N, C-alpha and C positions, 0 to 999 in steps of 0.2 A: 542245500539245494541238490536235486538230482534230476536226471533227464529221463524222459519216457518216450516211447514210440507210439505216435498216434496219427490222426488223419486230417486232411484238409477237406474242402468242399468238393462236390462232384464236378463242378465246372472246371476246377483246376486239374483234377485227375484226368478228365476226358481229354483235355488239351495236352497233358503230359504224355498220354498214350499216343497222341498224334505226334508227339514230340520229336520224333525222328523225321518230321517234315523238313528239317534243315538239310536233309539229304537231297533236296532239289539241287541239282547242279553239283552234288558231292557234299560230304559231311563238313568240309572246310569252307563252304561257300560264304559264311558270315565273316570269315577272317580274310577274305580276298578283296581286291578292288577297293581300296580305301582303308581297310582294316589295319594295314601296316603302319599308317601314320599314328593312329591312336595307340597301337601296340607299342610303338617307340616311345610315345609320351608316357605311357603307363609304366614302362620299365625305367624311365629316366630317374637317376638318383644323384644328379649333379647338384652342386652347392647352390646354384642360382636357379634351381628348378622352379620354385614358387614364383619368382619374378618373371620367368619366361611363360609360365602358365597364365599369369595375370595379363601380361602383354598380349598373349595369343587370344585369350578370352575377350579382351577389349576389341581386338580386331574382328573377332567373330560377331560381337555385338549382342549376343543373347545365348541362353541355354534353355532347352525344353525339358521339362520335368513331368513325368507321368506319376501321379501320386494318389493314394487313397486316404491321406490324412484329412482331418476335419478342416473346413475352409478357414476358420479362425487361426488354427495352428499353422497351416501353410502360409498364411499372410504374414505371421510374425517371422517365420524362418526366411521367406523370400525377401522380405523388406530388409532384414539384417544383412543378407548376402548382397543385395543390390547396393546398399549403403556402403558396405566395406569395399566392394570391388568395382562398382560402377558398371555392372553387367546386368542386363535385363533378364528376368526369369519369366518364361512363358509356361503356365501350368495347365495341364489337362488332368482333371480329377475324375476318378471313377472308383468303383469297388475293386478289390484285389482280382476278382474273377474277370471283370471287364478289362482291367489292365493287361492281364495275360492274353485274353482273347484278342484285343485290339492289336497288341504287339505282334502276336503270331500271325494274324491276318495280314498286317502291314508287311511283315517280313516275307510272307509268301508272295506278295505282290512287288517285292523288291523295293519297298518304300520304308524308309527308316527315319521317322519324324522324332522319336524320343532320343534324348541324349542321356537321360538319367531316369532310372526307375526307383520309386520309393514307396514300398508297400509291405504287406505281411510276408513273413519268412517262407511260408509255403508257396506263395505266388513267386517270390524271388527264386526259390529252389526250382520251381517249374521252368522259369525263364533261363536258369542256368542249364537245365537239361535241353532246352530248345536252342542252345548255343547263341543266346542273345546277349550275353554279358562278357565284359572284358575285365580280367583281373588287373588291379592297380597296385603297384608296389608303393607302400606308404609307411612311414615311421609312426603314423597315428595309431596303428594297431597295437603298439606296445602299451598304450594307455587304456585299452579296452578290456573288459572281462573276457576271459577265454571262451566262454559259452557263446559270445557274440560273433565268433569267427569260425565259419565252416571250413572244412579241410581244403576245399578248392579255392576259397577266398575270392570268388567272383562276385559275391555280395557280402556285405558286412552288416551285422546288427547295429542299429543306432539306439534302440530303446526296447523295452519289453512291456507288453500289456499284461497286467495281472487280471485274470477273470475274477470278478468280485460279485457277491450278492449285495444288492442295494435295496433299501426299503424306505417307504414314506414314513417319516417320524410322526406325522399327525395321525396316521392310521394304524401304525404298529408301534407298540411300546418296546423299549429296549429289552425288558425282561421277557417279552414274548418271542424274541428273535430265535429261530431254530439254531441249534448248535451243530447239527449234522443232517445229512440228507434224509435219514430215516424219520426225522421229526416232521418232514413235509407230508407224511402220511396222515397227520392229524387233520380232521375235517375243518378245523378253523381256517385252513389255507384254501378251501374250495373257492375257485373263481378269482384268486388273488395272485397267482403265480404267472411269471412271464419269462420268455427266453428269446434269444436272437436267432433268426431263421437259418443262419449259415454256420452255426457253431457245432458242427459235427465233430470237429477236432477236439474241442473242449469235452464233448460228450464221450468220445473215445478215451480221452485221458482219464476222466473221472471214473468211468466204468472199469477201465483197466486197473486203476489203483484200488477200487473197491473189490475187485474180483469179477471177472466177466459175467459168470452165471448170476451171482448175487446182484451185481450192479444193474444188469438188464431187467431182472425181475423187480428190483426196487423202483426203477423209473416207470415200468409198466404199471406197478401198483399205485404210484403217485398220480399218474395220469388218470387211471381208472377212478381213483378216489376224489381227486380235486381238479384235474385238468391243468394244462399249461398253455397259456396264451403265447402265440408265436408272432414276433414282430421283426421287421426287416430294418437292421441298422442299430448299432450299439448306442449311438447318440440319441436316436429316437426312443429307444427303450429306456434310457436314463431319463429322458424328458417325460415319458409316460409315468415313471415312478414319481417324479415331482408333481405331476398333475393329479396323481392318485388313480389314474385309469388302470395302471398295473402296480398294485401296492408293493409287491415283492418280486424283484427280478433276479434271476439266477446268474445271468451272464452279461453284466455290464463291465466296462473297463474302469479300473481304479482311477486313472488320471482324469477321465471325464466326470465321474461322479464327485471326485474331490474338487474339481473346478466348480461344479454346481454347488456343492456343500459350502465352499468358501464364499460363494456369492450370496449365500443366505437361503438357498433352496432347502425345503424341508425333507432332507434325505440324509441317510448315513449308509456306510458300507462296511463290509467285513469279508474276510476270506473263509469260506466254509471248507473244511478239509474233505478231500485232498485238494490243496491249492494247485492251480494250473496257470502257467504263463506262456506267452507266445511272443517271440521277437518280431519287431518291424525292422526292415533292412533297406539298404540303399546299394545300388549297383550302377555301373557305367555301361551304356549300350555299346556293344561291340562295333556297331556301324554308326556311331554318333556323328552327326553332321557338324557339331560344335565340340570337338574333342577337348580343347583346352578348358572351355567352360564346364564341360561335363566332369572332368577330373577335379577342377577347382571346387565345384559344388559338392561332389562326392566327399572330398576331404573336409570341406566346411561342415558337413553333417556329422563327421567323426570328431570334430574339434570344437569350434565356436558354438555350434548348434547344441552341443551337449549341455551347456549352461542354460541356454534358452529353453530346452526341453525340461530341465529341472525346474525352472521358474514356472512352467505351465503344468506342474504336478505329475510329469511323466517320470518313469524310472529309466534314466539314461544308461547306455552301455558302458560309459566311462567308469573306471574303478574308483575315481576320485569324487563322484557325486553322490546321489541319493542312495542310501542303503535300503535293502528290503526291510519293511517294518518288522520289529522284533517279534519273535515267536512264530513267524509264518514260514512254513516249509513249502517249497514250490517244486512242481514237476514241470520242466520245460519241454514243450512239444518239439519233437525232433522232426524237422521238415522233410528230410530225405525218407525216413521211414513212414512219415505221414502220407506221402504220395503213394507209397506202395500199399498202404492199408486203407486208402480212401474209400474204395467201393464198399468194403465191409462196414465201416462206421457210418458212412453216409446212408446206407440202406437201413441200418438199425435206427439212426436218428430220424430218418424220414418215416419209417414204419411206426416207431413208438411215439415220437414227439410231433412231427409235422402232420402226419395223416391220422392223428389220434381219433378214435371213435369212442364217444362217451354215451 
């Protein structure tokens, strides 16, 4: 495995550039007027720390989580947390872009509804830059892969999504599956290809690995020859592969298509080199209204939830769970560099894939 520097969606980048909005009232505004309480909890290393967090969370009565995870996955995680701790989880679900936007807008209005953020690494990194996150000192980090832990530690990777090609096994035979992106120039793929609408970071990673000039030309040629259908949402795209509306998708997530495959759906998946992966992360809100519950849920995602994620075909961040499938080499998208390069790759992705002219 190695790491690469690529880009997020334009929505996240535009907010990151506004990111200095935390300067309303001074750059330390998020850490004042209530932030000291959660900061003290986050630094606590006492032997009875967990017991005090549980007691505090029960007094608070609930924890509010903003997440982009699929509904069925969120339900499993929150049910397990509630059963273990007796603390209600209130979920607001949206895309990574919407989570960043909502959180920034709320902060500008001095409203802090979210206790925990749980979404893609580029969005998490953007919220770090917005000063919305609180670092939590926890021994759970010692059990995680180093790649899941950014230097600032204000959010931590819980699992990673592997971008996979997925195909309908009723429409495409295994011996017809392309082995590399150049194979998609074959006219047999005309009208059969699909991609997710926000995956400019995947695009940047793949093109970067192929060589920028060669990679951009290759995708222009693929679009010119066969077109690429653009769909919003990785779960939707996987479902369209199952239905046959999109026989071959370039950017599904391995966990979702594996769930569908195991349920008997007519699809299979593989990683077309260069392999690309992106972390999903969790972080505590710096102005969490339920600080004990927030830290408790944060640590739950790094410990107990790792086995639950494994059971649902994810690739958890824990070093003790599911290994990367044999023979797959992955480039991990670097969220910090991705924010810097967003405009470039979003423009290329938009011009070549989204606004394609055939």
